[in-house]
C-alpha positions in Angstrom: 106.3 117.3 27.6 108.5 119.5 25.8 107.7 122.7 27.8 108.3 120.3 30.8 111.8 120.0 29.8 112.4 123.9 28.7 111.6 124.6 32.0 113.7 121.7 33.8 117.0 122.7 31.3 116.3 126.4 32.8 116.6 125.2 36.2 119.3 123.0 36.0 121.1 126.0 34.1 120.1 128.7 36.4 121.2 126.1 39.9 124.2 125.4 37.8 125.3 129.4 37.7 124.3 130.1 40.8 126.2 127.6 42.6 129.3 128.1 40.6 129.2 131.4 41.3 129.2 130.6 45.6 131.4 128.1 44.7 134.1 130.3 42.9 133.1 132.9 46.1 133.8 130.7 48.9 137.2 128.6 46.9 138.6 132.1 46.7 137.7 132.6 50.6 139.8 129.2 51.5 143.1 131.6 50.2 143.5 134.2 53.0 146.7 136.0 54.6 147.7 134.9 58.1 148.5 139.1 58.8 146.4 141.2 59.6 146.3 143.8 56.2 143.8 146.4 54.7 143.0 147.3 51.3 143.5 151.1 51.0 144.1 153.3 48.4 147.5 152.6 47.0 147.9 149.5 48.2 147.8 147.0 50.7 148.3 148.3 54.0 150.1 146.1 56.8 148.1 146.4 60.5 149.3 143.5 62.4 151.9 141.2 61.8 151.9 138.1 64.7 155.5 136.4 65.1 156.2 133.1 62.7 153.3 134.8 60.4 154.4 134.3 56.5 154.4 138.2 56.9 156.7 137.6 59.4 158.7 135.3 57.5 159.0 138.1 54.7 159.9 140.9 56.8 156.7 142.6 57.1 156.2 145.2 59.3 153.6 147.2 60.5 153.3 150.3 59.1 154.2 148.9 55.7 152.3 149.2 52.7 152.8 146.6 49.6 152.3 148.6 46.7 152.5 146.2 43.8 152.5 141.9 43.5 155.0 140.4 41.0 155.2 143.5 39.5 151.7 144.2 39.2 150.0 147.2 40.7 147.6 146.3 43.7 145.3 148.9 42.3 145.4 147.0 39.1 143.5 143.6 40.8 140.0 142.8 41.4 141.1 141.1 44.6 144.8 141.9 45.6 144.3 139.9 49.0 143.3 136.7 47.0 146.0 137.4 44.4 148.3 137.9 47.8 147.6 135.0 49.3 147.5 132.6 46.2 149.3 131.3 44.1 153.5 130.6 44.9 156.2 132.7 45.7 155.7 136.5 45.3 158.2 139.3 44.5 156.2 142.1 46.8 157.0 145.8 46.6 156.6 147.4 50.1 157.1 150.7 51.0 158.0 151.4 54.5 156.8 154.5 56.9 160.3 156.1 56.4 159.5 155.7 52.6 162.1 153.5 51.8 161.1 150.5 49.4 162.0 147.0 49.7 161.0 144.1 47.0 161.3 141.1 50.0 159.9 137.1 48.5 156.6 136.5 50.3 155.6 133.1 50.3 151.3 132.6 50.5 150.2 130.4 53.8 148.4 127.1 52.8 145.0 127.9 51.9 142.5 127.3 54.8 140.4 124.5 52.7 136.8 123.5 53.8 136.6 119.6 52.9 132.9 119.5 54.0 132.1 121.9 52.0 133.4 120.4 49.0 131.9 117.3 49.9 128.5 118.5 50.2 128.9 120.7 47.1 130.2 117.8 45.2 127.2 115.6 46.4 124.9 118.7 45.5 126.3 118.1 42.0 126.4 114.6 41.9 122.8 115.0 42.7 121.5 117.5 40.1 123.2 115.3 37.2 121.3 112.6 38.7 117.9 114.7 38.7 118.6 116.0 35.2 118.9 112.7 33.7 115.8 111.3 35.5 114.0 114.4 33.8 115.7 114.6 30.9 114.9 110.5 30.3 111.9 109.4 31.8 108.2 111.3 31.4 108.1 110.6 35.0 106.0 113.0 37.4 108.2 112.2 39.9 111.6 113.5 38.0 110.6 117.0 38.0 110.0 117.2 42.1 113.5 115.4 42.0 115.4 117.7 40.1 113.5 120.9 41.9 114.5 119.0 45.0 118.4 118.8 43.7 118.7 122.1 42.6 117.9 122.7 46.5 120.0 120.5 47.7 122.7 122.2 46.0 122.5 125.5 46.3 122.4 124.9 50.0 125.5 123.2 49.9 127.0 125.3 47.6 126.0 128.9 49.1 127.5 128.5 53.1 126.3 131.4 55.2 129.5 133.5 55.0 129.3 133.6 51.7 125.5 134.2 51.6 126.3 137.0 53.7 128.3 138.8 50.8 126.0 139.2 48.7 122.2 139.7 49.6 121.4 137.4 46.4 122.8 134.2 47.4 121.5 134.9 50.8 117.9 134.8 49.6 118.7 131.5 47.1 120.4 129.9 49.7 117.3 130.6 52.4 115.0 129.8 49.8 116.5 126.4 49.0 116.9 125.6 52.5 113.1 125.9 52.8 112.1 124.7 49.8 113.7 121.3 50.4 111.9 119.5 53.4 108.7 120.5 51.1 109.9 119.2 48.0 111.1 116.0 49.9 107.4 115.3 51.3 106.0 116.3 47.9 108.2 113.4 46.0 107.5 110.8 48.9 103.8 111.7 48.1 103.7 111.1 44.2 105.9 108.4 44.5 105.7 105.7 43.1 103.4 106.8 40.0 100.9 107.9 42.5 98.0 110.0 41.2 97.7 112.1 44.3 96.9 115.8 43.2 99.5 118.3 45.0 97.9 121.1 44.2 97.6 122.7 47.8 100.8 121.8 49.1 102.1 123.3 46.4 100.6 126.4 47.5 102.0 125.6 51.0 105.6 125.3 49.7 105.7 128.9 47.4 104.5 130.8 50.5 107.3 128.9 52.8 109.8 129.6 49.9 108.7 133.0 49.6 108.4 133.7 53.0 112.7 132.4 53.4 113.7 134.3 50.4 111.9 137.3 52.2 114.1 137.5 55.1 117.6 138.8 53.8 115.3 141.8 52.0 113.2 142.8 55.0 114.7 144.2 58.1 111.3 143.5 60.2 111.6 139.9 59.0 114.8 139.2 59.6 114.6 138.9 63.4 112.3 135.6 62.6 115.0 133.9 60.8 116.7 131.9 63.2 113.0 130.5 64.3 112.4 129.6 61.2 115.3 127.9 60.3 115.0 126.0 63.5 111.3 125.2 62.4 112.3 124.4 58.8 114.8 122.1 60.1 112.5 120.0 62.6 110.1 120.3 59.2 113.3 117.9 56.9 113.8 115.5 60.2 109.6 115.1 59.9 109.7 114.8 56.2 112.6 112.1 56.3 110.3 110.3 59.0 107.2 110.8 56.4 109.0 109.7 53.5 110.2 106.5 55.4 106.9 105.5 56.9 105.1 106.4 53.9 107.3 104.0 51.5 107.5 101.5 54.0 103.6 101.3 53.8 102.9 101.4 50.5 106.1 98.9 49.9 103.7 96.3 52.1 100.4 96.6 50.4 102.2 96.5 46.8 102.7 92.6 47.2 101.5 92.2 43.5 103.4 94.7 42.2 106.4 94.1 41.9 107.8 96.7 39.7 106.8 99.2 42.3 107.8 97.3 45.1 111.8 97.8 43.2 111.5 101.3 42.7 110.9 102.0 46.7 113.4 99.5 47.5 116.0 101.4 44.9 115.0 104.4 46.8 115.0 103.0 50.2 118.6 101.4 49.5 119.6 105.0 48.9 118.0 106.4 51.8 120.2 103.6 53.6 123.5 104.0 52.5 123.7 107.8 52.5 121.9 108.2 55.9 123.7 105.5 58.1 127.2 106.8 57.5 126.2 109.5 58.2 124.7 108.7 61.7 127.4 106.4 62.7 130.4 108.5 61.8 129.0 112.0 62.0 125.5 112.3 64.3 127.0 109.7 67.1 130.3 110.5 67.8 129.0 114.6 68.2 126.1 113.3 70.8 129.2 111.4 72.3 131.3 114.4 72.4 133.8 112.3 69.9 135.2 114.9 66.7 137.2 113.2 64.5 137.6 115.6 61.8 138.6 113.6 58.4 135.0 111.6 59.4 132.9 114.7 58.5 133.5 114.7 55.2 133.9 111.2 54.3 130.6 111.4 55.8 129.0 113.3 53.6 130.0 111.4 50.3 127.9 108.7 51.2 124.8 111.1 50.8 125.6 110.6 46.9 123.5 107.2 47.1 120.1 109.1 47.6 120.2 110.8 44.5 121.6 107.9 42.8 118.9 105.6 44.3 115.6 107.7 43.0 117.6 108.0 39.4 117.6 104.1 39.7 114.2 104.1 40.8 112.7 106.6 38.3 114.5 105.2 35.0 113.9 101.4 36.8 117.4 100.4 36.0 118.0 96.9 36.9 115.0 96.3 39.2 115.5 92.6 39.1 119.1 93.0 40.4 118.2 94.8 43.3 119.3 91.6 45.5 122.8 91.4 44.6 123.4 95.4 44.7 121.6 96.0 47.8 123.6 93.4 49.6 126.9 94.5 48.8 125.6 98.1 49.0 124.5 97.5 52.4 127.4 95.4 53.9 129.6 97.8 52.8 128.1 100.4 54.2 128.0 98.6 57.7 131.2 97.8 57.6 132.7 101.5 56.7 129.8 103.1 59.7 131.1 100.4 62.2 134.8 100.6 61.1 134.6 104.4 61.2 132.8 104.5 64.3 135.2 102.3 66.4 137.9 103.9 65.0 136.7 107.6 65.4 135.9 106.4 69.1 139.5 105.0 69.7 141.4 107.7 68.7 139.2 109.8 70.9 139.9 107.6 74.1 143.9 107.4 72.8 143.7 111.8 72.5 142.4 111.6 75.6 144.1 109.4 77.9 146.7 108.4 75.9 148.2 111.9 74.8 151.3 112.0 76.6 152.7 108.6 75.3 154.5 110.1 72.2 155.1 106.8 70.0 152.9 104.5 71.6 150.0 106.0 71.0 150.8 106.1 67.3 151.4 102.7 67.6 148.5 101.7 69.2 146.2 103.8 66.7 148.2 101.6 63.7 147.3 98.5 65.9 143.7 99.5 66.1 143.7 99.9 62.3 145.1 96.7 61.8 142.6 94.9 64.4 140.0 96.7 62.4 140.7 95.4 59.0 141.3 91.8 60.5 137.5 92.1 62.0 135.5 93.9 59.6 135.9 91.5 56.8 134.8 88.7 58.9 131.9 90.8 60.2 130.9 91.1 56.7 131.0 87.7 56.1 128.3 86.9 58.6 126.6 90.3 57.6 125.7 89.2 54.0 123.8 85.7 54.9 121.6 87.6 56.9 120.7 90.2 54.2 120.5 87.0 51.2 118.3 85.4 53.7 116.1 88.7 54.2 115.8 90.3 50.4 115.4 86.7 48.7 112.3 86.3 50.9 114.3 83.4 52.9 114.6 81.0 49.3 118.5 79.9 48.8 120.3 82.7 46.6 121.5 81.9 43.3 124.8 81.9 44.2 123.8 78.8 47.3 122.2 77.5 44.3 125.0 77.7 41.7 127.8 76.2 43.8 125.0 73.6 45.4 122.7 72.3 43.1 125.1 71.9 40.5 126.3 69.1 42.3 123.0 67.6 41.9 123.2 67.9 38.0 126.6 66.7 38.3 125.6 63.4 39.9 122.8 62.8 37.7 123.6 59.8 35.0 119.9 59.4 33.5 119.0 62.0 31.1 115.3 62.4 32.0 116.6 62.5 35.8 119.2 65.1 34.7 116.2 67.6 33.3 113.8 67.0 36.1 116.5 68.0 38.7 117.2 71.1 36.5 112.9 71.8 36.4 112.9 71.5 40.2 116.2 73.3 40.8 114.6 76.8 38.6 110.8 76.3 40.3 111.8 76.0 43.7 115.0 77.3 43.9 114.7 80.8 42.0 111.2 81.1 42.2 110.5 80.5 38.1 107.4 80.1 37.2 106.2 78.1 34.6 109.6 75.9 33.3 109.4 73.0 31.0 112.1 70.8 29.9 112.3 68.8 26.4 114.8 65.8 25.6 116.1 65.3 22.6 115.1 61.6 21.4 116.6 58.9 19.0 114.8 60.3 16.3 115.7 63.7 16.7 112.6 65.5 18.0 112.1 66.6 21.4 110.0 65.1 24.5 109.2 66.4 27.6 110.3 65.7 30.6 109.3 68.1 33.5 106.5 68.3 34.1 105.2 65.1 34.0 101.8 66.1 34.0 100.6 68.9 32.0 97.3 68.7 29.6 98.7 72.0 28.0 102.2 71.6 27.0 103.2 69.7 24.2 104.2 66.8 24.5 106.8 66.6 21.4 108.5 69.5 19.6 109.7 68.9 16.6 113.5 68.1 15.5 114.4 71.8 14.1 112.6 73.7 16.8 115.9 74.8 17.7 117.1 76.8 15.7 113.7 79.4 15.0 113.2 82.1 17.2 110.8 81.8 20.2 108.0 82.2 19.7 108.0 80.0 16.8 104.4 78.7 15.3 105.0 75.7 17.5 105.5 77.1 20.7 102.8 79.4 20.3 100.9 77.4 23.2 103.7 77.7 25.2 104.1 81.6 24.7 100.7 81.7 26.2 101.0 79.7 29.3 103.9 82.4 30.3 106.9 81.0 28.8 109.2 84.2 27.7 112.3 82.7 26.8 113.7 79.6 25.3 117.1 78.2 25.5 119.0 75.3 23.7 121.0 72.9 25.7 123.3 73.0 23.6 127.2 71.6 23.5 129.7 71.2 20.8 127.2 72.4 18.1 124.7 69.7 18.9 121.5 70.2 20.7 120.7 67.7 23.8 117.5 69.4 24.9 115.5 72.5 25.5 114.9 74.4 28.1 111.9 76.4 28.4 111.2 79.2 31.5 108.9 81.9 32.4 109.2 85.1 34.9 109.8 85.0 38.7 107.4 84.6 41.0 105.2 84.5 37.8 105.2 88.2 36.9 109.3 89.8 38.0 111.9 89.0 34.7 114.9 87.5 35.6 117.7 89.8 36.9 121.1 89.4 35.8 122.5 87.5 38.5 119.5 85.1 38.5 119.8 85.2 34.8 123.2 83.7 35.0 122.7 81.2 36.9 119.9 79.9 34.5 123.0 80.1 32.0 125.1 78.5 34.1 122.4 75.7 35.1 121.7 75.9 31.4 125.3 75.2 30.2 125.8 72.5 33.4 122.9 70.6 32.0 124.0 70.3 28.6 127.3 69.4 29.7 125.5 66.6 32.0 123.0 65.4 28.8 126.6 65.1 26.7 128.2 63.1 29.2 125.0 60.8 30.0 124.4 59.8 26.2 128.3 59.4 26.1 128.3 57.7 29.4 125.3 55.3 27.6 126.8 54.7 24.7 130.1 53.9 26.5 127.8 51.4 28.8 126.2 49.9 25.5 130.2 49.5 24.0 131.4 48.2 27.7 128.4 45.6 27.0 128.6 44.4 23.9 132.5 44.0 24.7 131.4 41.9 27.7 129.5 39.8 25.5 132.1 39.5 23.1 134.6 38.9 25.5 132.6 36.2 27.1 131.8 34.6 24.0 135.4 35.2 22.6 136.6 33.4 26.1 133.7 30.5 25.6 135.1 29.7 22.3 138.9 29.8 23.5 138.2 27.6 26.3 136.1 25.1 24.5 139.0 24.8 22.1 140.8 21.6 22.4 144.0 23.3 21.1 145.7 25.1 23.9 145.7 29.2 23.3 148.1 31.2 25.2 148.9 34.8 25.0 152.2 36.4 25.0 153.8 38.8 24.5 156.8 39.8 21.7 159.3 37.9 24.4 157.3 35.0 25.2 156.1 35.9 28.4 152.5 34.4 28.9 150.1 36.3 29.7 147.0 34.7 29.5 145.9 30.7 29.1 143.0 28.3 28.6 142.2 25.1 30.0 143.4 23.3 26.8 146.8 24.6 27.1 146.7 24.1 31.1 146.3 20.1 30.2 149.1 20.3 28.0 151.0 21.6 30.5 150.1 19.5 33.6 148.7 23.1 35.2 146.7 25.2 36.1 145.9 28.0 33.7 146.8 30.9 36.4 150.3 28.7 37.4 151.5 29.4 33.8 151.0 33.1 33.4 153.8 34.9 33.8 156.1 32.4 33.4 158.1 32.0 29.9 156.8 30.1 26.9 160.4 28.4 27.0 160.1 27.7 30.5 157.8 24.8 29.3 159.1 24.2 25.8 162.1 23.3 23.6 161.1 26.0 21.0 163.3 26.7 17.9 166.9 28.4 18.3 165.3 32.1 16.6 162.3 32.1 18.8 164.2 32.0 22.0 164.8 35.6 22.3 161.4 37.2 20.5 158.7 35.3 19.0 158.0 35.5 15.7 154.9 37.7 13.9 153.6 35.1 12.6 154.2 31.3 12.2 153.2 27.5 11.0 153.1 24.1 11.8 155.7 24.9 13.9 157.1 21.5 15.8 157.9 21.4 19.6 157.8 19.4 22.7 157.2 19.7 26.2 160.5 19.9 28.7 158.5 17.8 31.1 158.3 13.8 31.1 156.4 12.6 29.6 157.6 14.4 26.6 154.4 16.1 24.9 154.9 17.0 21.0 153.3 20.2 19.5 153.2 21.9 16.7 152.5 25.9 17.3 151.1 28.5 15.1 151.7 32.6 16.1 149.6 35.0 15.4 150.5 38.8 16.0 148.2 40.6 18.8 147.7 44.4 19.3 148.6 44.0 23.2 148.8 48.2 23.2 147.3 50.8 20.8 148.9 51.4 17.8 151.9 48.6 19.2 151.8 45.1 17.8 153.9 43.7 20.5 151.6 40.6 21.6 151.6 36.7 20.3 148.8 34.1 20.2 150.2 31.1 20.2 148.1 28.3 19.4 149.4 24.8 20.4 148.0 21.7 19.2 148.8 18.2 21.0 149.9 15.7 18.2 152.2 13.2 20.2 149.7 10.7 19.2 149.3 11.5 15.2 153.0 11.6 15.4 153.6 8.1 17.2 150.7 6.5 14.9 152.8 8.3 11.9 156.3 7.0 13.1 154.6 3.6 13.7 152.7 3.6 10.0 155.8 4.3 8.7 157.9 2.0 10.8 155.9 -0.9 9.7 155.4 0.3 5.9 159.7 -0.2 6.6 159.5 -3.2 8.5 156.8 -4.7 5.9 159.2 -4.1 3.1 162.3 -5.3 4.6 159.8 -8.3 5.7 159.3 -8.8 2.3 162.6 -9.0 1.7 163.8 -11.2 4.5 161.1 -13.6 4.2 162.7 -14.1 0.5 166.1 -13.7 1.9 165.9 -16.6 4.6 164.2 -19.2 2.1 167.3 -18.4 -0.4 169.5 -18.8 2.9 168.0 -21.5 4.7 168.3 -23.9 1.8 171.8 -23.9 1.8 172.2 -22.9 5.2 170.8 -26.2 6.0 173.0 -28.2 3.8 176.3 -26.6 5.3 175.0 -27.0 8.8 174.5 -30.5 8.0 177.4 -31.4 6.5 179.1 -29.6 9.7 178.2 -31.9 11.9 179.2 -34.9 9.8 182.1 -33.4 9.2 182.3 -33.0 13.4 181.2 -36.1 13.8 184.1 -38.3 11.2 186.6 -35.9 13.1 188.4 -37.2 16.4 188.4 -35.3 19.3 192.0 -35.1 19.1 192.6 -34.0 15.7 192.6 -30.3 15.9 190.3 -29.2 13.4 187.9 -30.8 15.4 187.6 -27.1 17.1 187.4 -25.6 14.2 184.3 -28.1 12.9 182.7 -27.3 16.6 183.1 -23.5 15.8 181.9 -24.2 11.9 178.8 -25.5 13.3 177.9 -23.2 16.0 178.4 -20.1 13.6 175.8 -22.0 11.0 174.0 -22.5 14.3 174.2 -18.7 14.9 173.4 -17.6 11.1 170.3 -19.9 11.6 169.1 -17.9 14.6 169.8 -14.3 12.8 167.4 -15.5 9.8 165.0 -16.9 12.4 164.8 -13.6 14.4 164.4 -11.6 11.0 161.2 -14.2 10.2 160.3 -13.2 13.8 160.8 -9.8 13.6 159.3 -8.9 10.6 156.3 -11.8 11.0 155.3 -10.3 14.2 154.6 -13.8 15.7 155.8 -14.2 19.5 153.5 -17.5 19.9 150.5 -18.3 22.0 150.4 -16.9 25.4 149.3 -18.3 28.7 150.5 -19.2 32.4 154.3 -20.3 32.4 157.3 -19.8 35.7 159.5 -17.2 35.0 161.9 -18.0 36.7 162.3 -21.8 34.7 161.9 -20.1 31.3 165.0 -17.5 32.3 167.1 -20.4 33.6 166.5 -22.2 30.5 166.9 -19.8 28.3 170.2 -18.0 29.7 171.8 -21.1 30.1 171.3 -22.2 26.5 172.5 -18.3 25.3 175.5 -18.8 27.5 176.1 -21.9 26.2 176.0 -21.1 22.5 178.9 -18.2 23.1 180.9 -20.3 25.9 180.6 -17.5 28.6 179.0 -20.3 31.0 181.2 -19.3 34.0 180.3 -15.6 34.1 176.8 -16.1 34.4 174.5 -16.2 38.0 171.2 -16.5 37.7 169.0 -15.8 41.0 165.7 -16.9 41.4 162.7 -17.3 44.0 162.0 -20.7 45.5 158.3 -20.4 44.7 157.2 -20.4 40.9 156.7 -16.7 39.3 153.9 -16.9 37.3 153.2 -14.8 34.4 151.4 -14.6 31.9 153.2 -14.9 28.3 154.6 -16.9 25.7 157.9 -19.2 25.8 159.1 -18.6 22.7 158.8 -14.9 22.9 160.5 -15.5 26.6 163.3 -17.3 25.3 163.8 -15.3 22.2 164.0 -12.2 24.4 166.2 -13.1 26.8 169.0 -15.2 25.0 169.2 -11.5 23.2 169.7 -9.7 26.1 171.6 -12.3 27.8 174.2 -12.0 24.5 174.1 -8.8 24.2 175.2 -8.2 28.2 178.2 -10.6 27.6 179.0 -9.0 24.5 178.6 -5.5 26.3 180.9 -6.7 29.4 184.5 -7.2 28.9 185.8 -11.0 28.7 184.9 -12.6 32.0 182.9 -10.3 32.9 179.9 -11.0 35.5 176.5 -11.2 34.1 173.7 -11.3 36.8 169.9 -12.4 36.0 167.5 -12.1 39.0 163.9 -13.1 38.8 161.6 -10.6 41.6 158.2 -10.1 41.9 155.5 -8.3 43.6 151.8 -7.9 43.8 151.7 -5.8 40.6 154.0 -7.2 38.8 157.0 -10.2 38.0 160.3 -8.5 36.5 163.8 -9.8 35.2 166.9 -8.3 35.4 170.4 -8.6 33.3 172.9 -7.2 34.6 176.7 -6.7 33.2 179.2 -4.7 33.6 180.2 -3.0 29.9 180.5 1.1 29.7 176.7 1.5 29.1 174.4 2.5 26.3 175.8 6.2 24.8 173.9 9.0 25.2 173.5 10.1 21.6 171.4 6.0 21.2 169.8 5.7 24.2 166.2 6.6 23.3 166.4 4.4 20.0 168.6 1.8 20.8 165.3 -0.7 20.9 164.8 0.4 17.1 165.8 -1.8 14.5 169.0 -1.6 12.8 170.4 0.6 15.7 173.5 -1.4 16.7 176.9 -0.2 18.3 178.3 -3.5 17.5 179.0 -2.9 13.9 182.4 -4.0 13.4 181.7 -7.3 15.4 178.4 -8.1 12.8 176.0 -6.4 15.0 173.1 -6.4 13.0 170.6 -4.5 15.3 167.9 -6.3 15.2 168.4 -8.4 18.8 167.0 -5.4 20.8 164.1 -4.5 18.3 162.7 -8.5 18.4 163.0 -8.3 21.9 161.2 -4.8 22.6 158.5 -6.8 20.0 158.1 -10.1 21.7 157.9 -8.8 25.1 155.5 -5.5 24.2 153.1 -8.4 22.5 152.8 -10.4 25.7 151.7 -7.0 27.8 155.2 -6.6 28.9 157.9 -3.9 29.0 161.3 -3.8 28.1 164.0 -0.7 29.1 168.1 -0.1 29.6 169.5 1.8 32.5 172.5 2.5 33.6 173.5 1.1 37.3 175.0 3.4 39.2 178.6 1.6 39.7 178.7 1.4 36.3 177.4 -1.5 33.6 173.9 -1.8 32.0 170.5 -3.4 33.6 168.3 -4.4 31.3 164.4 -5.0 32.9 161.4 -7.2 31.6 158.7 -6.2 33.5 155.4 -8.6 32.9 151.7 -9.2 33.8 151.5 -11.3 36.7 149.2 -14.4 36.9 147.8 -16.7 39.8 147.0 -19.4 38.2 149.3 -22.3 38.5 151.7 -23.3 35.1 151.0 -26.1 33.2 153.5 -29.1 33.6 155.9 -29.4 31.3 
């Protein structure tokens, strides 16, 4: 091995030295003056000066002798012609034929650079570098042949015919290297890749061919055979290329189960395609068509560097598993460059041939052609790449396509098990990875197999700490024996959600960088999907818990007898339960959006904003009938961090408050009753005596006596006091007599006349009763007392002499008696409590406030109702409504 490396080093060094020497000589030949000059003893003799040449511009004429360049004698230069033609401006010392010396300034002409030669030499040097790397970094048998082939290529490219003609040694090496190339090319393809073929006979033939070609410059008799030999070598070189291509295609086809050998052949084929296709399209085909475009001659040489690069990649087995994307990019780019260059050269040929006289229009057409090519070649490449992908991936989807389209399947999977099953199917069917297994982390912390579902040899469960262990861990030895080569934790945010185990592509090929990147992207997407699925599952559980909690809360709220309202801080109702809807007499949805103050009389401090907390606050509805409520308020967080809501609980306490009022009233009346009973007993005894004595005095006083009227008043007032005492006794005793059928009209007529007579206002009373009896269920005592009180109130409320009108009517449902006066009406401040005991507007006239209270109690006890209302024309109407009775009243 050491000897081989020393041999390779010697070959490389010798080749570089020879090629460098030739390169220096050839580059020096680029620098030539553009007039005839001869190097003679003493200087450079000017033989001929053409017009407008650099010599003519410097003032040189035929016969001049250049003796010095920039003050240095010409005889001191090793190659004075190169020194004269190179560099920048020179100061020449020139001796003219007459002996006169002059010192003109000479500007050398531009060098005649041979672009093709330089490009060929650069490609040859690059090829030698690739071969040297292969020879020194591998132990491949083909590496030495590759090095010899690269050395021969560099010598052929770096030693042109003109340079070889100046030195016999260079000529020998040039011809020998040219003869060796086809033989070495056949030898390389014969033993590549890793072929054990013996090549001793062929090496002998190669040696003979190289020796024959190398001797032709040395032996004059063989020199005549060189043209024939050169033609044969060119044909042999073409045949060697065809031979190599055919042999490699055949071996590639047979190496179905030897993926490594196939990839090496593909590397070499890719290099040959990229290197030769440009040469064919840019040089060969235009040459056959008679189209020449000088820039493409050297540009077409540069892609030849892909050939040794492909050989190097194959021998070093560089990125064998990334050939698909590399081949796609290189082949598509090469096709675009080759086709574009050919079209451009053809268009340029047409323009030069047929549009040469158009001047600037021709330039414009050439520019437009370039723009059109740029616009068209990119779509062409976009169309070519899918076909290349289809061929390179054997009809399967490309990793890029899988990454674009299959990611959607992973992103839309909501079930973690379905997601991992989809991931396994994508890797197996899309990337042809076999085997593949996926495991899902369970709630217990271990991992359970998801894909494949049915596999007897794969473990069903893995330990929880398996993700922290290098592969293969002791528990993963079974996976390793089944062909798994890599473990990828499906991890995100420091949490492992699952495990992915993969093997090789098609069971034997490692993953390339593109496929590996796609697998990593799929794993990251799967980890994200698993995390999202777990969060979604947790969110669903929480949503279900919230739904159940919300439903239970709603049922509790709806089942509550109290009204529950959710409001904002300003009292706008956001939701209401059925209890609240029942209290306000509306549907719950009709309450939403309205202000709480729309329905309730709220405390003044609640008008702008509801309190954060309140209990047992009193309120009542604005609608009739009035409902009395107690309110409780609690704060509610409607928005996160903002306590801008209120829960208002309302309780209907109308009956409770009425009952409490009645209890208090009854307690008060009971106390007053006990007091009144005692007072009535104490007052009635002397009052009876006073009334009797007053009547006796009245009887004893003649009518014409002036004191007779006073006696009548005394009797009436004593009777009035007696009635007041009787009213008090009736009020607090709660009597009213027995109920039965009676004629309301007759009872009203009698009671009204007795009452009006007692106050001497008979001329103000008008009574309207129907012709037929109006029979009601009632008590004569209660009706008499009620009518008497209402009539006296009407007379006292009306101005003196004001009419009092009493009407008795009947319909199918009620019997009604009304008493209308012409007074000022009931003041607003006592209208709601005028029927309460001891409430009166006649305090200054001796009113006790018991008449209306007794009237209400009497009528209520017999099943009726009494109320006051203002008349439109002024005055007040007192109305008694009783239940009619179809049974005729008993005869009196």
